[in-house]
FIPA-497096 format. One record per residue: chain; residue in one letter; y, x, z of N, C-alpha, C in turn; residue number from 1. Coordinates in nm, 4 decimals, always signed. Each point is the difference from the previous one (the first is absolute). Layout:
<'A'; 'a'; <Y; X; Z>; <Y; X; Z>; <Y; X; Z>; NUM> ...
END
This chain:
<'A'; 'e'; <+11.2125; +11.3560; +10.1823>; <-0.0832; -0.0903; -0.0937>; <-0.0263; +0.0870; -0.1218>; 1> <'A'; 'v'; <-0.1362; +0.0143; -0.0518>; <-0.0156; +0.0643; -0.1351>; <-0.0202; -0.1100; -0.0815>; 2> <'A'; 'r'; <+0.0683; +0.0280; -0.1207>; <-0.0076; -0.0850; -0.1131>; <-0.0618; +0.0801; -0.1119>; 3> <'A'; 'v'; <-0.0671; -0.0650; -0.0752>; <-0.0844; +0.0422; -0.1292>; <+0.0233; -0.0950; -0.1107>; 4> <'A'; 'v'; <+0.0607; +0.0616; -0.1075>; <+0.0361; -0.1140; -0.1060>; <-0.0447; +0.0838; -0.1337>; 5> <'A'; 'e'; <-0.0801; -0.0864; -0.0709>; <-0.0451; +0.0531; -0.1259>; <+0.0664; -0.0642; -0.1369>; 6> <'A'; 's'; <-0.0028; +0.0698; -0.0958>; <+0.0578; -0.0585; -0.1303>; <-0.0609; +0.0534; -0.1103>; 7> <'A'; 'g'; <+0.0098; -0.0488; -0.1213>; <-0.0189; +0.0607; -0.1188>; <-0.1199; -0.0731; -0.0748>; 8> <'A'; 'g'; <-0.0772; -0.0957; +0.0480>; <-0.1329; -0.0541; -0.0527>; <+0.0705; -0.0804; -0.1274>; 9> <'A'; 'g'; <-0.0976; -0.0500; -0.0527>; <+0.0167; -0.0657; -0.1320>; <-0.1239; -0.0249; -0.0715>; 10> <'A'; 'l'; <+0.0266; -0.0426; -0.1417>; <-0.1013; -0.0138; -0.0771>; <+0.0143; +0.1028; -0.1182>; 11> <'A'; 'v'; <-0.1005; +0.0775; -0.0323>; <+0.0048; +0.1175; -0.0956>; <-0.1439; -0.0195; -0.0818>; 12> <'A'; 'r'; <+0.0111; +0.0455; -0.1180>; <-0.0942; +0.0066; -0.0816>; <-0.1155; +0.1015; +0.0229>; 13> <'A'; 'p'; <-0.1249; -0.0148; -0.0249>; <-0.0851; +0.1048; +0.0167>; <+0.0395; +0.1278; -0.0417>; 14> <'A'; 'g'; <-0.0013; +0.1189; +0.0614>; <+0.0483; +0.1194; -0.0632>; <+0.1239; +0.0371; +0.0485>; 15> <'A'; 'g'; <+0.0723; -0.1001; +0.0562>; <+0.1648; +0.0206; +0.0435>; <-0.0139; +0.0487; +0.1242>; 16> <'A'; 's'; <+0.1350; +0.0068; +0.0575>; <+0.0254; +0.0572; +0.0960>; <+0.1211; -0.0738; +0.1016>; 17> <'A'; 'l'; <-0.0160; +0.0212; +0.1277>; <+0.0855; -0.0696; +0.1156>; <+0.0318; +0.1033; +0.0929>; 18> <'A'; 'r'; <+0.1244; +0.0033; +0.0633>; <+0.0202; +0.0878; +0.0978>; <+0.0296; -0.0903; +0.1469>; 19> <'A'; 'l'; <-0.0865; -0.0165; +0.0911>; <+0.0489; -0.0662; +0.1189>; <+0.0647; +0.0700; +0.1175>; 20> <'A'; 's'; <+0.0900; -0.0701; +0.0327>; <+0.1021; +0.1047; +0.1315>; <-0.0426; -0.0841; +0.1094>; 21> <'A'; 'c'; <+0.0234; +0.0843; +0.1255>; <-0.0179; -0.0229; +0.1371>; <+0.0900; +0.0342; +0.0695>; 22> <'A'; 't'; <+0.0856; -0.0676; +0.0542>; <+0.1027; +0.0370; +0.0986>; <-0.0272; -0.0169; +0.1406>; 23> <'A'; 't'; <+0.0277; +0.0951; +0.0883>; <-0.0388; -0.0351; +0.1437>; <+0.1296; +0.0175; +0.0721>; 24> <'A'; 's'; <+0.0221; -0.0577; +0.1184>; <+0.0934; +0.0279; +0.0917>; <-0.0508; -0.0251; +0.1429>; 25> <'A'; 'g'; <+0.0508; +0.0757; +0.1115>; <-0.0580; -0.0257; +0.1356>; <-0.0986; +0.0993; +0.0144>; 26> <'A'; 'l'; <-0.0416; +0.0730; -0.0761>; <-0.1144; +0.1090; +0.0571>; <+0.0728; +0.1227; +0.0657>; 27> <'A'; 'i'; <-0.0600; +0.0092; +0.1386>; <+0.0840; +0.0979; +0.0676>; <-0.1006; +0.1069; +0.0382>; 28> <'A'; 'f'; <-0.0928; +0.0385; -0.0223>; <-0.0671; +0.1054; +0.0241>; <-0.0119; +0.0884; -0.1426>; 29> <'A'; 'g'; <+0.0101; +0.1239; +0.0210>; <-0.0092; +0.1022; -0.1011>; <-0.1116; -0.0123; -0.0908>; 30> <'A'; 'd'; <-0.1210; -0.0182; +0.0600>; <-0.1242; -0.0059; -0.0925>; <-0.0397; -0.1511; -0.0291>; 31> <'A'; 'h'; <+0.0036; -0.0077; -0.1263>; <-0.0468; -0.1483; -0.0655>; <-0.0738; +0.0112; -0.1133>; 32> <'A'; 'v'; <-0.0777; -0.0999; -0.0335>; <-0.0482; -0.0319; -0.1310>; <+0.0423; -0.1161; -0.0642>; 33> <'A'; 'i'; <-0.0122; -0.0042; -0.1217>; <+0.0259; -0.0981; -0.0866>; <-0.1320; -0.0300; -0.0743>; 34> <'A'; 'g'; <-0.0533; -0.1288; -0.0021>; <-0.1257; -0.0232; -0.0791>; <+0.0438; -0.1278; -0.1110>; 35> <'A'; 'w'; <-0.0453; +0.0158; -0.1131>; <-0.0187; -0.1153; -0.0871>; <-0.1421; -0.0647; +0.0069>; 36> <'A'; 'f'; <-0.0076; -0.1253; -0.0023>; <-0.1212; -0.0660; +0.0270>; <+0.0236; -0.1270; -0.1245>; 37> <'A'; 'r'; <-0.1105; -0.0405; -0.0371>; <+0.0071; -0.1057; -0.0930>; <-0.1066; -0.1029; +0.0364>; 38> <'A'; 'q'; <+0.0173; -0.1238; -0.0392>; <-0.0870; -0.1070; +0.0234>; <-0.0264; -0.1055; -0.1129>; 39> <'A'; 'a'; <-0.1017; +0.0086; -0.0811>; <-0.0299; -0.0654; -0.1261>; <-0.0525; -0.1415; +0.0630>; 40> <'A'; 'p'; <-0.0082; -0.0978; -0.0841>; <-0.0486; -0.1322; +0.0236>; <-0.1291; -0.0069; +0.0218>; 41> <'A'; 'g'; <-0.0324; -0.0422; +0.1214>; <-0.1461; -0.0056; +0.0420>; <-0.0662; +0.0983; +0.0337>; 42> <'A'; 'k'; <+0.0699; +0.1311; +0.0325>; <-0.0200; +0.1251; +0.0439>; <+0.0591; +0.0617; +0.1371>; 43> <'A'; 'e'; <-0.0482; +0.0683; +0.0559>; <+0.0480; +0.0542; +0.1413>; <+0.1236; +0.0888; -0.0421>; 44> <'A'; 'r'; <+0.1177; +0.0190; +0.0956>; <+0.0862; +0.0934; -0.0362>; <-0.0462; +0.1330; +0.0381>; 45> <'A'; 'e'; <+0.0138; +0.1002; -0.1124>; <-0.0180; +0.1455; -0.0004>; <+0.1284; +0.0797; +0.0032>; 46> <'A'; 'g'; <-0.0399; +0.1044; +0.0955>; <+0.0903; +0.1266; -0.0232>; <-0.0250; +0.0729; -0.1219>; 47> <'A'; 'i'; <+0.1102; +0.0258; -0.0667>; <+0.0082; +0.0514; -0.1279>; <+0.0568; +0.1499; -0.0124>; 48> <'A'; 's'; <+0.1048; +0.0207; +0.0767>; <+0.0653; +0.1112; -0.0083>; <+0.0794; +0.0290; +0.1249>; 49> <'A'; 'c'; <+0.0296; +0.1171; +0.0553>; <+0.0765; +0.0249; +0.1041>; <+0.0526; +0.1423; +0.0073>; 50> <'A'; 'i'; <+0.1050; +0.0214; +0.0757>; <+0.0657; +0.1247; +0.0162>; <+0.0345; +0.0190; +0.1364>; 51> <'A'; 's'; <-0.0006; +0.1375; +0.0441>; <+0.0273; +0.0141; +0.1193>; <+0.1385; +0.0864; +0.0458>; 52> <'A'; 's'; <+0.0693; -0.0347; +0.0694>; <+0.1297; +0.0891; +0.0232>; <-0.0257; +0.1163; +0.0672>; 53> <'A'; 's'; <-0.0953; +0.0203; +0.0542>; <-0.0247; +0.1291; +0.0759>; <-0.0082; +0.1259; -0.0825>; 54> <'A'; 'd'; <-0.0986; -0.0266; -0.1059>; <-0.0078; +0.1011; -0.1086>; <-0.0018; -0.0362; -0.1103>; 55> <'A'; 'g'; <+0.0454; -0.1183; -0.0646>; <+0.0141; -0.0414; -0.1212>; <-0.1256; -0.0213; -0.0726>; 56> <'A'; 'k'; <-0.1335; -0.0077; +0.0661>; <-0.1198; -0.0067; -0.0595>; <-0.0071; -0.1437; -0.0434>; 57> <'A'; 't'; <-0.0650; -0.0326; -0.1272>; <-0.0294; -0.1313; -0.0567>; <-0.1177; -0.0249; -0.0063>; 58> <'A'; 'y'; <-0.0450; -0.1225; -0.0156>; <-0.1369; -0.0644; -0.0185>; <-0.0015; -0.0958; -0.1055>; 59> <'A'; 'y'; <-0.0803; -0.0028; -0.0546>; <-0.0530; -0.1242; -0.1255>; <-0.1175; -0.0146; +0.0029>; 60> <'A'; 'v'; <-0.0523; -0.1407; -0.0063>; <-0.1146; -0.0552; -0.0189>; <-0.0415; +0.0378; -0.1563>; 61> <'A'; 'd'; <-0.1312; +0.0191; -0.0090>; <-0.0379; +0.0330; -0.1330>; <+0.0483; -0.0766; -0.1238>; 62> <'A'; 's'; <+0.0083; -0.1326; +0.0215>; <+0.0243; -0.0930; -0.0850>; <+0.1464; +0.0218; -0.0710>; 63> <'A'; 'v'; <+0.0912; +0.0663; +0.0820>; <+0.1352; +0.0129; -0.0597>; <+0.0238; +0.1623; -0.0200>; 64> <'A'; 'k'; <-0.0920; +0.0820; +0.0343>; <+0.0484; +0.1368; +0.0015>; <+0.0180; +0.0315; -0.1362>; 65> <'A'; 'g'; <+0.1066; +0.0861; -0.0437>; <+0.0341; +0.0471; -0.1283>; <+0.0814; -0.1140; -0.0768>; 66> <'A'; 'r'; <+0.0156; -0.1192; +0.0674>; <+0.1067; -0.0863; -0.0608>; <+0.1098; -0.0485; +0.0905>; 67> <'A'; 'f'; <-0.0247; +0.0108; +0.1277>; <+0.1099; -0.0355; +0.0905>; <+0.0395; +0.1229; +0.0687>; 68> <'A'; 't'; <+0.1343; +0.0079; +0.0343>; <+0.0678; +0.1014; +0.0737>; <+0.1048; -0.0499; +0.1033>; 69> <'A'; 'i'; <-0.0562; +0.0598; +0.1291>; <+0.0972; -0.0568; +0.1310>; <+0.0964; +0.1290; +0.0172>; 70> <'A'; 's'; <+0.1423; -0.0499; +0.0129>; <+0.0936; +0.1006; +0.0114>; <+0.1061; -0.0508; +0.1131>; 71> <'A'; 's'; <+0.0945; +0.0871; +0.0212>; <+0.0953; -0.0628; +0.0924>; <+0.1388; +0.0570; -0.0262>; 72> <'A'; 'd'; <+0.0926; -0.0801; +0.0555>; <+0.1284; +0.0452; +0.0032>; <+0.0568; +0.0017; +0.1600>; 73> <'A'; 'n'; <-0.0229; +0.1101; +0.0693>; <+0.0135; -0.0078; +0.1539>; <+0.1435; -0.0411; +0.0213>; 74> <'A'; 'a'; <+0.0611; +0.0440; -0.0739>; <+0.1503; -0.0209; +0.0513>; <+0.0400; -0.1561; +0.0022>; 75> <'A'; 'k'; <-0.0605; -0.0680; -0.0956>; <+0.0171; -0.1264; -0.0253>; <-0.1217; -0.0877; +0.0901>; 76> <'A'; 'n'; <-0.0795; +0.0564; +0.0765>; <-0.1181; -0.0667; +0.0649>; <-0.0651; -0.0848; -0.1085>; 77> <'A'; 't'; <-0.0014; +0.0371; -0.1071>; <-0.0673; -0.0764; -0.1282>; <-0.1362; +0.0748; -0.0432>; 78> <'A'; 'w'; <-0.0991; -0.0693; -0.0125>; <-0.1248; +0.0541; -0.0743>; <-0.0287; -0.0853; -0.1198>; 79> <'A'; 'f'; <-0.0777; +0.0644; -0.0905>; <-0.0340; -0.0374; -0.1346>; <-0.1477; +0.0099; -0.0314>; 80> <'A'; 'l'; <-0.0315; -0.0947; -0.0746>; <-0.1239; +0.0122; -0.0523>; <+0.0061; -0.0252; -0.1521>; 81> <'A'; 'q'; <-0.0075; +0.1008; -0.0815>; <+0.0054; -0.0202; -0.1393>; <-0.1188; -0.0167; -0.0544>; 82> <'A'; 'm'; <-0.0259; -0.1070; -0.0669>; <-0.1379; -0.0416; -0.0524>; <+0.0118; -0.0001; -0.1517>; 83> <'A'; 'n'; <-0.0894; +0.0773; -0.0664>; <-0.0161; +0.0128; -0.1386>; <-0.1436; -0.0548; -0.0369>; 84> <'A'; 'y'; <+0.0029; -0.0207; -0.1553>; <-0.1171; -0.0343; -0.0503>; <-0.0555; -0.1143; +0.0977>; 85> <'A'; 'l'; <+0.0599; -0.0872; +0.0019>; <-0.0420; -0.1256; +0.0831>; <-0.1035; -0.0776; -0.0664>; 86> <'A'; 'k'; <-0.0798; -0.0397; +0.0839>; <-0.1304; -0.0859; -0.0664>; <-0.0105; -0.1384; +0.0696>; 87> <'A'; 'p'; <-0.0501; -0.0970; -0.0723>; <-0.0189; -0.1164; +0.0680>; <-0.0483; -0.0074; +0.1338>; 88> <'A'; 'e'; <-0.0881; +0.0687; +0.0229>; <-0.0479; +0.0251; +0.1352>; <+0.0944; +0.0443; +0.1281>; 89> <'A'; 'd'; <+0.1131; +0.0434; -0.0416>; <+0.0875; +0.0401; +0.0874>; <+0.0976; -0.1250; +0.0325>; 90> <'A'; 't'; <-0.0211; -0.1115; -0.0634>; <+0.0609; -0.1219; +0.0512>; <-0.0304; -0.0242; +0.1559>; 91> <'A'; 'a'; <+0.1181; -0.0039; +0.0676>; <-0.0059; -0.0349; +0.1502>; <+0.1332; -0.0197; +0.0501>; 92> <'A'; 'v'; <-0.0036; -0.0396; +0.1310>; <+0.1203; +0.0280; +0.0757>; <+0.0093; +0.1183; +0.0799>; 93> <'A'; 'y'; <+0.0999; +0.0757; -0.0256>; <-0.0028; +0.1465; +0.0397>; <+0.0936; -0.0095; +0.1216>; 94> <'A'; 'y'; <-0.0313; +0.0640; +0.1056>; <+0.0392; +0.0159; +0.1434>; <+0.0559; +0.1258; +0.0302>; 95> <'A'; 'c'; <+0.1239; +0.0212; +0.0667>; <-0.0066; +0.1455; +0.0572>; <+0.0160; -0.0281; +0.1345>; 96> <'A'; 'a'; <-0.0595; +0.0965; +0.0703>; <-0.0066; -0.0158; +0.1356>; <+0.0466; +0.1352; +0.0578>; 97> <'A'; 'a'; <+0.0442; +0.0195; +0.1254>; <+0.0510; +0.1305; +0.0674>; <-0.0728; -0.0049; +0.1399>; 98> <'A'; 'g'; <-0.0227; +0.1312; +0.0325>; <-0.0344; +0.0161; +0.1177>; <+0.0630; +0.1321; +0.0768>; 99> <'A'; 'e'; <+0.0190; +0.0287; +0.1166>; <+0.0639; +0.0956; +0.0511>; <-0.0701; +0.0783; +0.1248>; 100> <'A'; 's'; <+0.0275; +0.1347; +0.0250>; <-0.0803; +0.0518; +0.1169>; <+0.0914; +0.1026; +0.0480>; 101> <'A'; 't'; <-0.0295; +0.0389; +0.1403>; <+0.0702; +0.1041; +0.0491>; <-0.0688; +0.1249; -0.0262>; 102> <'A'; 't'; <-0.1069; +0.0109; -0.0697>; <-0.0859; +0.1186; -0.0253>; <-0.0175; -0.0124; -0.1555>; 103> <'A'; 'p'; <-0.0214; +0.1296; -0.0546>; <+0.0061; +0.0208; -0.1442>; <-0.1554; -0.0892; -0.0449>; 104> <'A'; 'i'; <+0.0244; -0.1003; -0.1114>; <-0.1235; -0.0762; -0.0382>; <-0.0528; +0.0727; -0.1229>; 105> <'A'; 'e'; <-0.1259; +0.0421; +0.0138>; <-0.0707; +0.0774; -0.0944>; <-0.0583; -0.0809; -0.0947>; 106> <'A'; 'd'; <-0.0618; -0.1177; +0.0094>; <-0.0646; -0.0682; -0.0974>; <+0.0685; -0.1224; -0.0108>; 107> <'A'; 'c'; <+0.0872; -0.0356; -0.1020>; <+0.0576; -0.1323; -0.0149>; <-0.0911; -0.1045; -0.0402>; 108> <'A'; 's'; <-0.1279; +0.0514; -0.0560>; <-0.0827; -0.1144; -0.0327>; <-0.0824; -0.0721; +0.0944>; 109> <'A'; 'r'; <+0.0191; +0.0355; +0.1217>; <-0.0444; -0.0951; +0.1104>; <+0.0481; -0.0866; +0.0021>; 110> <'A'; 'w'; <-0.0349; -0.1057; -0.0938>; <+0.0824; -0.1403; -0.0168>; <+0.0268; -0.0930; +0.1262>; 111> <'A'; 'g'; <-0.1128; +0.0030; +0.0813>; <-0.0212; -0.1003; +0.1015>; <+0.1003; +0.0496; +0.1231>; 112> <'A'; 'i'; <+0.0412; +0.1200; -0.0121>; <+0.0245; +0.0583; +0.1447>; <+0.1673; +0.0093; -0.0143>; 113> <'A'; 'f'; <+0.0780; +0.0413; -0.0997>; <+0.1317; +0.0398; +0.0167>; <+0.1145; -0.0982; -0.0590>; 114> <'A'; 'y'; <-0.0466; -0.1172; -0.0672>; <+0.1049; -0.0741; -0.0679>; <+0.0065; -0.1093; +0.0726>; 115> <'A'; 'd'; <+0.1249; -0.0137; +0.0780>; <+0.0350; -0.0899; +0.0861>; <+0.1223; -0.0992; -0.0428>; 116> <'A'; 'y'; <+0.0541; +0.0415; -0.1228>; <+0.1190; -0.0597; -0.0524>; <-0.0192; -0.0194; -0.1564>; 117> <'A'; 'w'; <+0.0092; -0.1373; -0.0443>; <-0.0269; -0.0588; -0.1417>; <+0.0988; -0.0514; -0.0619>; 118> <'A'; 'g'; <+0.0021; +0.0336; -0.1226>; <+0.1075; -0.0904; -0.0848>; <-0.0518; -0.1295; -0.0267>; 119> <'A'; 'q'; <+0.0730; -0.0755; -0.0900>; <-0.0493; -0.1387; -0.0253>; <-0.0690; -0.0029; -0.1254>; 120> <'A'; 'g'; <-0.0307; +0.0946; -0.0781>; <-0.0797; +0.0338; -0.1191>; <+0.0606; -0.0529; -0.1153>; 121> <'A'; 't'; <-0.0456; +0.0765; -0.1132>; <+0.0679; -0.0344; -0.1176>; <-0.1089; -0.0059; -0.0999>; 122> <'A'; 'q'; <+0.0201; -0.1046; -0.0984>; <-0.1248; -0.0431; -0.0985>; <+0.0159; +0.1044; -0.1159>; 123> <'A'; 'v'; <-0.1126; +0.0430; -0.0553>; <-0.0153; +0.0903; -0.1106>; <-0.1145; -0.0763; -0.0808>; 124> <'A'; 't'; <+0.0514; -0.0299; -0.1155>; <-0.1033; -0.0792; -0.0959>; <-0.0301; +0.0583; -0.1328>; 125> <'A'; 'v'; <-0.1087; +0.0411; -0.0320>; <-0.0478; +0.0815; -0.1184>; <-0.0959; -0.0956; -0.0789>; 126> <'A'; 'p'; <+0.0659; -0.0849; -0.0947>; <-0.0912; -0.0810; -0.0571>; <-0.0968; +0.0497; -0.1045>; 127> <'A'; 's'; <-0.1348; -0.0647; +0.0122>; <-0.1058; +0.0712; -0.0929>; <+0.0150; -0.0408; -0.1481>; 128> 
END
């Protein structure tokens, strides 16, 4: 059974920082992707960042590029989303999701294809 657990959300002032963590267990294939998604009130869930284990390539949606950084501690099966310069529009429930494959995954931003396992979500609130 694959498990995905996020942590690290909270309330932060505009311009502040938070680091989200995502720990997985049960992934059995060597090639996998980790994606961070968020869903703001009244909006659809969007993929904002991802990383592929095949080659370490990362992806960021334009709205977070330059402010958010995805990284990993492979030894601990833990991934991080460092969020800096947070804005009120970053307020959302943030989800970590994982997917795995028997072949290298070249484009982790194919949001609708790879992500089979989801965490419970963690709230990030940046008041205006």
